[in-house]
C-alpha positions as CSV (number, residue, x, y, z in Angstrom):
1,M,14.3,3.4,-4.6
2,R,13.3,2.1,-1.4
3,G,9.7,0.2,-0.3
4,V,7.9,0.7,2.9
5,I,5.1,-1.7,3.7
6,L,2.9,-0.2,6.2
7,A,1.5,-3.4,8.2
8,G,0.1,-1.7,11.5
9,G,-3.5,-1.2,12.6
10,L,-6.0,-3.1,14.8
11,G,-8.0,-4.9,12.0
12,S,-11.1,-4.2,13.8
13,R,-13.1,-5.5,10.9
14,L,-11.6,-9.0,11.3
15,L,-12.3,-9.2,14.6
16,P,-11.7,-12.1,16.1
17,L,-9.4,-13.4,14.0
18,T,-7.2,-10.6,14.7
19,K,-7.6,-10.9,18.1
20,V,-4.1,-12.5,19.0
21,T,-2.3,-11.5,15.7
22,N,-1.9,-8.6,13.3
23,K,-4.4,-8.9,10.3
24,H,-1.1,-8.7,8.0
25,L,0.3,-12.3,9.1
26,L,-3.3,-14.0,8.3
27,P,-3.2,-16.6,5.5
28,V,-4.2,-15.3,2.1
29,Y,-4.5,-18.7,0.4
30,N,-1.2,-20.5,1.1
31,K,1.1,-17.4,2.4
32,P,1.0,-14.8,4.9
33,M,-0.9,-11.7,3.7
34,I,2.5,-9.8,4.1
35,Y,4.4,-11.7,1.7
36,Y,2.2,-10.7,-1.5
37,P,3.7,-7.0,-1.0
38,I,6.9,-8.2,-0.1
39,E,6.5,-10.2,-3.7
40,L,5.0,-7.3,-5.7
41,L,7.8,-4.8,-4.3
42,V,10.8,-7.6,-5.5
43,E,9.2,-8.4,-8.6
44,A,9.7,-4.6,-9.3
45,G,12.7,-4.4,-8.6
46,I,12.8,-3.1,-5.2
47,R,15.4,-4.9,-2.6
48,D,15.3,-2.9,0.2
49,I,12.0,-2.5,2.5
50,M,11.0,-1.3,5.7
51,I,7.9,-2.9,7.5
52,V,5.9,-0.6,9.4
53,T,3.6,-2.3,12.3
54,G,2.3,-1.9,15.3
55,G,0.4,-4.0,18.3
56,S,1.2,-6.9,20.0
57,S,2.2,-9.0,17.4
58,S,4.6,-6.8,15.5
59,G,7.8,-9.1,16.8
60,E,6.1,-11.8,15.1
61,F,7.3,-10.1,11.3
62,M,10.7,-10.5,12.3
63,R,10.2,-14.1,13.5
64,L,8.3,-14.6,10.1
65,L,10.6,-12.6,7.8
66,G,13.8,-12.6,9.4
67,N,16.5,-10.8,7.2
68,G,14.2,-10.9,4.0
69,K,17.1,-13.5,2.4
70,D,14.5,-16.4,1.8
71,L,11.9,-13.6,-0.3
72,G,14.8,-11.8,-2.3
73,L,15.4,-8.9,-0.3
74,D,18.8,-7.5,0.2
75,S,17.5,-6.0,3.5
76,V,14.7,-5.8,5.4
77,N,14.1,-3.2,8.3
78,Y,11.2,-2.8,11.1
79,A,9.5,0.2,12.2
80,Y,6.9,0.2,15.2
81,Q,3.5,2.6,14.8
82,E,2.4,3.4,18.4
83,G,-1.4,3.9,18.3
84,E,-3.6,4.5,15.1
85,G,-2.2,7.8,13.7
86,G,-3.0,7.1,9.7
87,I,-0.7,6.2,6.9
88,A,0.7,9.2,6.3
89,E,1.9,8.9,10.2
90,A,3.5,5.7,9.6
91,L,5.0,6.7,6.4
92,S,7.2,9.4,8.1
93,L,8.7,6.6,10.3
94,A,10.4,5.4,7.3
95,Q,12.3,9.1,6.8
96,G,15.7,7.7,8.0
97,F,15.1,4.5,6.3
98,S,14.4,6.6,3.1
99,Q,17.9,8.3,3.0
100,G,16.9,10.7,0.2
101,E,15.8,8.3,-2.1
102,K,12.2,8.1,-3.8
103,V,9.7,5.3,-2.3
104,I,7.1,3.2,-3.0
105,V,4.6,2.7,-0.5
106,V,2.4,-0.4,-0.3
107,L,-0.5,-0.9,1.9
108,G,0.2,-4.3,3.3
109,D,-3.5,-5.6,2.7
110,N,-3.3,-4.6,-0.7
111,M,-3.4,-7.7,-3.4
112,V,-3.1,-7.1,-7.0
113,Q,-2.8,-9.6,-9.8
114,K,-0.1,-8.3,-12.1
115,S,3.1,-6.4,-11.6
116,I,3.7,-3.0,-11.4
117,K,7.2,-2.8,-12.5
118,A,6.3,-0.7,-15.4
119,A,4.7,1.9,-13.2
120,V,8.1,1.6,-10.9
121,Q,10.1,2.2,-14.1
122,S,8.5,5.1,-15.1
123,F,8.3,6.8,-11.5
124,S,12.0,6.2,-11.3
125,K,12.6,8.4,-14.5
126,Q,9.9,11.2,-13.1
127,K,12.2,14.2,-11.7
128,E,10.1,15.0,-8.8
129,G,6.9,14.5,-7.3
130,A,4.5,11.6,-6.8
131,K,3.0,8.6,-8.8
132,I,-0.4,6.8,-7.9
133,L,-2.3,4.2,-9.1
134,I,-5.8,3.9,-9.7
135,K,-8.6,1.6,-10.4
136,E,-12.1,1.4,-11.6
137,V,-14.4,-0.6,-9.3
138,E,-18.0,-0.8,-8.4
139,D,-18.1,0.7,-4.7
140,P,-15.8,3.9,-5.4
141,E,-17.4,5.3,-2.0
142,R,-15.3,3.2,0.3
143,F,-11.7,4.6,-0.9
144,G,-10.5,7.7,-1.9
145,V,-12.1,8.8,-5.4
146,V,-10.4,10.8,-8.3
147,E,-12.1,13.7,-9.3
148,F,-10.9,14.2,-12.8
149,S,-10.1,17.5,-14.9
150,G,-10.2,16.0,-18.5
151,E,-7.5,13.4,-18.2
152,K,-5.7,15.2,-15.2
153,I,-6.7,14.7,-11.9
154,A,-8.1,17.7,-9.9
155,R,-8.0,16.7,-6.4
156,I,-8.8,13.0,-4.3
157,I,-11.8,13.0,-2.2
158,E,-11.9,10.6,0.5
159,K,-14.7,8.2,1.2
160,P,-17.2,10.6,-0.6
161,K,-20.7,10.5,0.0
162,K,-21.3,10.8,-3.8
163,A,-18.1,9.7,-6.1
164,P,-17.1,11.9,-8.8
165,S,-15.8,9.2,-10.9
166,R,-15.5,5.5,-10.3
167,F,-11.8,5.3,-9.8
168,A,-10.1,4.5,-6.8
169,V,-6.6,5.1,-5.5
170,V,-5.1,1.9,-5.0
171,G,-3.1,1.8,-2.0
172,I,0.4,2.0,-3.4
173,Y,1.7,5.2,-3.4
174,M,5.5,6.2,-5.0
175,Y,7.0,9.6,-3.4
176,D,10.2,11.8,-4.1
177,A,12.3,12.5,-0.8
178,R,9.9,16.1,0.0
179,V,7.0,13.6,0.9
180,F,8.6,13.5,4.8
181,E,8.4,17.3,4.6
182,I,4.8,17.3,3.6
183,V,3.5,15.1,6.0
184,K,5.2,17.6,8.9
185,T,3.0,20.2,7.5
186,L,0.0,17.9,8.0
187,K,-2.9,18.6,10.4
188,R,-4.9,15.7,12.0
189,S,-8.3,14.8,10.4
190,N,-11.6,14.1,12.8
191,R,-10.3,10.8,13.0
192,G,-7.3,12.0,14.5
193,E,-5.2,10.6,11.7
194,L,-2.5,12.3,9.6
195,E,-4.6,11.0,6.0
196,I,-2.2,10.0,3.0
197,T,-5.0,12.0,1.0
198,D,-3.5,15.1,2.0
199,V,-0.2,14.5,1.4
200,N,-1.4,13.3,-2.8
201,N,-3.5,16.2,-2.6
202,Q,-1.0,18.2,-1.9
203,Y,1.5,16.9,-4.7
204,I,-1.5,17.6,-7.3
205,E,-2.1,21.0,-5.9
206,E,1.6,21.6,-7.5
207,A,0.8,20.0,-10.2
208,L,3.6,17.5,-9.4
209,M,1.3,14.3,-9.5
210,T,1.0,11.5,-11.9
211,Y,-1.1,8.5,-12.6
212,D,-1.2,5.2,-14.0
213,V,-4.2,2.8,-14.3
214,L,-3.4,-0.3,-12.6
215,D,-3.8,-3.5,-14.7
216,G,-5.8,-6.6,-13.4
217,W,-7.5,-7.1,-10.4
218,W,-7.2,-5.2,-6.8
219,K,-8.1,-6.0,-3.6
220,D,-7.7,-4.8,-0.2
221,A,-8.3,-7.9,2.1
222,G,-9.1,-6.1,5.1
223,T,-12.7,-7.4,5.6
224,F,-14.1,-10.8,5.8
225,E,-15.6,-11.0,2.2
226,S,-12.1,-9.4,0.4
227,L,-10.2,-11.5,2.5
228,Y,-11.9,-14.5,1.3
229,Q,-12.3,-13.4,-2.2
230,S,-8.4,-12.5,-2.4
231,S,-7.4,-16.0,-1.3
232,C,-9.7,-17.2,-4.2
233,L,-8.2,-15.0,-6.6
234,M,-4.4,-15.5,-5.5
235,R,-5.7,-19.4,-5.8
236,D,-6.3,-18.9,-9.5
237,K,-3.3,-17.0,-10.0
238,H,-1.0,-19.5,-8.1
239,Q,-2.7,-22.3,-10.4
240,E,-1.9,-20.3,-14.0
241,K,1.6,-20.4,-13.1
242,I,1.4,-24.1,-11.9
243,P,-0.9,-26.3,-14.5
244,L,-2.5,-28.4,-13.2
245,K,-1.2,-32.6,-14.1
246,K,-3.9,-34.4,-16.2
């Protein structure tokens, strides 16, 4: 399985911080934001990744990460997304890199507390289809929200005015190699983007979608408040691993 980290976008909600740099290069506690999804994948056993980025600061990722050896990677590849074409469009740039293997896609501003290794191992045994991670949240209307039919997912609704549940789709997705063919069939949304929700709903319609509920906290560090909260949470997580000296 190969990893794809999506680190493009304009980061307009974090202006003026993102006026001169990519959002995913901003600090979250004591590391650049991009380090956290990389470490998440490495801990889950993924050693070959692609960073999909864009904008004028894209070259800074190579300067920061190099060949990825210092972070435990066997290889790190880079792809450039022109414009704001959506998550699914960004994912499509990784088709050649995937080489027909399954892929795990992580949005670069997603911060999670605990390992996703069990979910990754479960998906590696899944013969076909996709897996998503979901999390109960207080403000589901901000995200793609799961509508259930019994214990199965009936569909995902993107940023509904009235959420059918409190379970949001976390920005961590796992797909078989057919995902790239599905992306090619998508039509652009009203935002002019290829939506990852449409990809997920296609797998759901074919009864090929599984899910796990994410353990621990989850933040998307895309606003000033969530960026601050992410730094505080990562500080606490760091201090749990390194006991304070008496």
